[in-house]
N, C-alpha and C positions, 0 to 999 in steps of 0.2 A: 573278180566276180564274188569271191567269198567275202571280201572287204565290203562290197556293196550290200550283200545280204545281211552282213553283221550290222551295218549302219541302219538298214531298214528295220531289222529286228529291234535295235536299240530305240529307234524312233517310235515303233509301235508300243514298246514297253513304257517309254516316257509319256506318250499320249494317254495310255490307259491309266497311268499313275496320276496324271493331271486331272483326268476325268473323275477319278475316284475322289481326289482332293476337293474338286469343285462340288461334287455331289455331297460330300461330307459337310462342306461349308453351308450348302443350302439346307441341309437337314439339321445340323447342330449349331450353326452360327447364323441364325436368322437375325436380320437387322431389327432392332427394337422400333416400335411404332413412335411416330412423332408426337409432340404435345397435343392435347385436346384443343380443337379449334371450335369456337362457338358457331352454331348454325342457326339461322332463322327458321322457325317452324310455323306450321299453320294452326297448331293447337298449343296450349300450355302443357308441356310435357314434364312431368315430375320424374326425375331419375332417382333410383335407389342409392342411398349413401350410407356408409357405415359410421361416419362422424357427422354430428349435427352442425350445419352451417349457420351458426347463431350470430355471427358478426358480419357487418357489411364488407369487411376486408377479407373474409374467408375466400380461399383460392377457388372454391367451388363456384361461387357467383361470377368470378372473373371469366371462367371458361364455359359456363353452362349455356346450353341452347336457350334461345329466347323467342318470345312471341311479341311481335309489334302489333299493337291494337290501334286500329283506325277508330277515331272517336266521332260521334255525331251528337246532335241535340237529343237529350232524353226528357228534359223538362225545362221550360223557360217561361218568363213573363209572370212569375208568381211573386207576390209581395207578402211581407209580414203585416200584422195589424198595427194600428197607431201606437206610438211609443217605442217601437222597434225601428231604428234608423240605420241606414247604410249597412244592411245585412244581406244584400242580394247582389254580390259581385259577379254572379254568373247569370244575371237576369236575362241577358241577350243570348245565352247559350254559347256556342263556339265563338261567336263574334265578340263576346265579352271576355272569355278566357284567354289570357295572354294577348289581349287586343286582336284576337283572330289568329294568333300564331299557333302552330301545331304543338301540343304538349308532349309529343313524342313518347307516348305511353308504352312502356316496355315491361314485360313480365317474365319471370323465371320461377322454377319450382323444383322441389326435392322432397323425398320422403325417406323415413327409416322404419324400423319395426314398430314405432309407436307414434310418430308425429309427422305432420305435413308442414312444409316450409314454403311460403310464397313470397317472392321478392317482387316489389313493384317500384318502378322508377318513372318519374314524369317531370316535365319542365313547368314551373310556375314562377312567373317573373317577380312576384311579391310574396313574402311570407306574412300571412295574416294570422295572428296568434291571440286575438281578443275574441271574447264570446259574450255578447250582450253586456258590454262594459257599462256599469252604472256611472253616468256622466252628467255634469251640469254644463249648460251652455254648449252642448255638443254641436257637431256639424249638422247642417241641414241635409236632407236626403233629396238628391235631384229627381228621384222617381216618385216622391211623395210630397204632399202639402201637409206638413205636420209640425206643430210648434216644438221648439227646442229650448224654451226659456225655463225649463225645470229639469228634474231628473228624467233622463231617457236611457234606453238600452241601446248602446252604440256598437256597431261593428260585428263582424262574424269571422269565423276561422276557416282555414283550409281543411278539406276533408277528402277522404277516399273510402269507398265502400264496395264490398264484394257480396253478391247474393247467390245462394244456392237453393235449388228446389228442395223443400223439406217433405211435403206431403201432397204431391200431385196438384200443385197450385195452377190456377187458371183465372183469366179475366176475359173481358170482351175482346181482347187482342188475341187470345188463344192460350195454349198451355205453355208452361215453362219449358217443357221438352222441345217445343217447336219455336217459341218466340223468346225464350230466355226471360230476363227480369221484367219484360213488359207484362208478364203475368202477375207481377207484384202490385200493379196499380189498377185501380178501378174507380171510375167516376171521379177522377181528379185526386184521389187519395192513395197513399202508400198502403194499399189494402187489397188483397186479391178477392175475387168474387167467390172463390172456393179454394180449399187447401191452405197451405202455409209455406212461407219462405224463410230461410235462415239468412240473416244479414250480419256481416262483420263490418263495423263502422269505425274507422280510424279518424281521429280529430287532433290536429296539432295543439289546440288550446285545452283539450280536456284529457282524452284517453292516452295520448302519447306521453304526456308528462308522467303518468303512472306506469307506463310500460305495457299498455293493453290496447286492444281495439274493443269497442263495446259489442258484446255478443247479444244480438237482438233477434226478434222474430216478428213477422207480420202475418196475420191470418184473417179469415173472413169475418170473424166475430169481434176481435178486439182491435184490429189494426196493428200499427207498429208499437211494440212495447219491448222493454228489456227482458232478457232471459231471467229466470228465477235467481235470487240472490241479492245482496246489498248493492245498491246503485253506486257508481263511482262519481256521478255528477248530480248535484242538487243546486237549486236556486239560491243565490246570495241576495235576496230581496227581503226587506223587512215585511213586506206584504207579498208572499210567494205568488209568482205568476203575474204580478203587476209590473209592467216595464217602466212605469213612472215612479216606482217606489225607490226610496233611498236604500243603500246597502244595509244588510243585517250585520255584517262583520267586516273587519279590516285586518291588515297584517299587524301582528303584535310586535314584530322586531326580532323574533326568534328565527334563526336560520331554518329554512324548510328543506331538511334533508330527508330523502326517501329512498328505500331500497326496492328496486324493481324486481319483477318475477324472475329475471335472468340472473339475479344475484348482484347486479351492479347498483351502486349508490349514486344518486344524482341530487344536486342542489337546485331547487326551483326558484326562478325569478319571481319575486313578490310583486312586481309590477304587472304580471300577467297571470300568476297562479296563486290561489289560496288553498293551502293544504289543511284539511280538517280530519284529524285523527284523534283517537282517544288517548294516545300515548304522548302527545305533544301539546304545546300551548302556542301554536303558530298564529292563531287568530284570536281576536278580542272584539266585543261588541262595538259597532260603529255608533258613536255618540255625537251630540251636537245638533243644533238647529241651523240648517244652511240659510234660511231666510234671515235670521239674525246675523249669521256670519257674513252674509252679503253686505249688510249695512256696515259692519266693522271693516271689511275689506276695502270698501269705498269711502271710508271716513276721510274727510278733507284734511284732518290733522295728522292722524297716525295710520291711515289705511295702507295696505300693501300695494295698492294700485300705483302708488307713486313710482315704484321701481319695477314691479312685476307686470305692469300693464293692466288696463281696465278689465280685460277678460283673461288674464293670466298668460298672455302671450310672451312675456319676458321683456317688453320694451315699454317702460313707463315714461312719464314726462320728466322724472328726475334721474333717469338713467336706465341701463339695461341690467336685468337680473335673471335668475333661474326662471324658465318658462313653466309655470305650474300646469299649464294646459297640455303639456307634452304627454302623450300616452306612455305609461310606464314610470311616471314621476314617483309613484308610491314605492317603487323598489329601492329608492334612495333613503327614504326616511319612514320610520314608524312614527306614530303620534308622539311618543316620548322623545325620540331623537330629534324630531322636528322642533319641538319646544326647546330642547336643550341647545340646539344649534342657533335658533332664532334669537335666544337671549345671550349668546356668547359674543365675545369680541370678534370672532371670525365672520359674523354676520354684519355686513356694512349697513344694513337697515335696522340695527338693534336699537337705535334711538327712537324709531317709530314703534318697534315692538314693545319697548319698555312702557309705552303709554297705553297699550291695550289693556282694558279692564280684565282682571283675573277671571271674572265670571263669564267673560266673552271668549276666552281662549279656545275652548273646545268648539264653540260655534264657528269661529274663524277657521279652525283647522278642518271642520266638516266641509266648509265651502271650498277651501284650498284643495283638499283631496278630491272633491267632486269635479273640479276643473280638469284634473288629470285623468280622472276615472278610477273606479275601484272594480276589480274583477267581479263579473256578474254571476259567477258560479263558484261553488265549493267542491273540492276534489277529495274523495275518500277511496281507500283501497276497496276494490270490489270483492265479492265472494260468490260462491256457488256457480251455477252455469253461466252467469253474466261475466265471469272471470276466465272463461275458457280460452280466449284468444290473446296471446301475448303480442307485443310489438317491439321492434328495434328500429331506430331511425337515425338520420343524420342531423336532426334538430338539436341545437345546443340549448338546453332548457335552463341552465344556470344564468345565462345572460342572453335574452332574446335579442337578436340583431336582425331587424326587419329588412335592411338593405346592406349590401346587394344579396339577392337570392335568386337562384335560377333552377334549382334541382331538389326534388324530394327523392329520398331513397328509404324504403320501408320494407321490413321483413315481418310478415305475420306468421305466427306459429300456433298450431293447434293439434291436440291429440287426434289421431285417426278415428278413434272411437271414444267419445266422452261418456257414453252411457246415459246421456240426458235426452229426454223426449223432445226438447226444443232445439236440438242440434241435428244437422245432417251428419250421418255416420259414414265413414269411409272404411267399411268392414272388408277385410282381405281385398284391398283395392288393386292389387297387381293386375295389370291388363285391362282395368275398367276405365270408363270415361264418365265425366259428370258435366252437365251444362252449367254455366254460371254467367252472371253479368257483372260489369264493373262500372263504377261511376266516380267522377272527379268533381269537386266543388271548390271554386275559388271564392273565398270570403262569402260563403253561402251555406244554407242548409235546406233550401227548398228547390232551387234550380240546379241542374247538374248536366254534365256531358259525359259521354262514355260509350260503351258498347252493350247492347242488350243481351247478346249471346256469344259466348266463346265456349271452348271445351277444355276441361282439365283431364289429361290422360296420364295414368300411372303406368310408366314403362315397366317392362319385365325386369326382374332383378338380374 
């Protein structure tokens, strides 16, 4: 009996000891939580971060909660005036964008003590990086009956824009608070009937090259205009605003190196971008008479058409050669380097070139450059409120590769409070929500798809 009691006592002691150990493990040896798993949300939720997620590879974006945005038609069936051709790739709305395929628009967000970070991702089957390319004998536009036998402005770029209410905007559709960016448009114009809207416009052919999105505003009085400060985009037309004007400038041959606001340096592809800064000599006046150059090019004795084709397609009666009509041809040669190569032994057609009258050389090159197209805009670093929104993307600007392309990834960065009257301010945003709209454009600047209203919510720290 004493042995049994001793065994029972020992059992009780062991049980109590094990219970205490288990209790201690629960209290002092808590299992660490698993890795963060991204969750789909119904609003764009900005999480507070201590380290700025300024790169696409940042671990924050890999695991951040995300908003999937269902897109619909926002504007369609709008055309540019004559002289502007093939600039409305989203003419049919969602049926035109990716041939009706879902762009799979996804958004993520973060904020810290001073800045807001918005990540946007979408599928676009084609990278369109030209903007009103000054072109001779360009392609006809299937949506327009418009002559192409002279200079025209050809092609448009891919764009994305986000709109926030700035000052109680409204239109015939209602208020921004209720209807989102439908309040930005009135009577067919990007202009509210009352109030104002802050618009951040990202463009692969213009703003992205410089590392920005254009900070703009539309109000009832002026319509859509840039915020105060130096513009980053100006027309490269000898007659500004005339789509049938020849270019004012061309690439000089100097490498177009540019340091973006995030501190990273990029080299810009001269076939698509012309950088105009006071500190460089990247551009030079476009010279030559293309009418005279046309006659030289098609001369029966020494014309380039023998090898390069009647319209620069690269397949002439005497053989195949470089297709001058290829978009981006200008990135290979400046005017000086083209003359140097054409007269060298490396040029199989140098016997033709040697017969071109010296007085006609610049006319001929004006025609040749026109066949491939010259960028229709000049890019300059912005300043002031116009420069408030930075951008980071997956576009390789040093050598544009238009195919294959399936995905855009863009980060927009802006101060929470800029102090500028033409900007929406996210003052002490923790716990607050803001309505916004988002639009996508495929080779277009008038027609767009997207969502009229979503909500940006700043989560508690």
